[in-house]
C-alpha positions, 0 to 999 in steps of 0.5 A: 507503521505502514499501510498498503492500499488494497483498493481506491475509488473516487471517494474511498481508499481501503488500507491494510496495515502491517498487522492485517487490519483494514481501514476504509478512509475518505480520499481527502486524507491522501494527496495525489493519485492513490493506486492499489499497491502503494504504501503509505505511512502515517505522520502527524495525522497525514498519510504520506506516500512512501516510494521506497517502501512501495518499491521494496515490497514490489521487489520482494513480491516479484522475487517470491513470484519468480521463486514460486513459478520458476521452481514449479 
């Protein structure tokens, strides 16, 4: 299952999973710089940043925006 970052601050990260459920976790569960829009997967109890899935979702969102605004 994938988890997208809804928002992050110095202490907490708010995630939304593929089913639409949300979770608020302490930032120490994540490595590196966590930013809204990034996608993570859970492996062996750790949240791993998935660069390919993040890029795929951003491309899909961009295509939907282009379709919506170019056809308006």
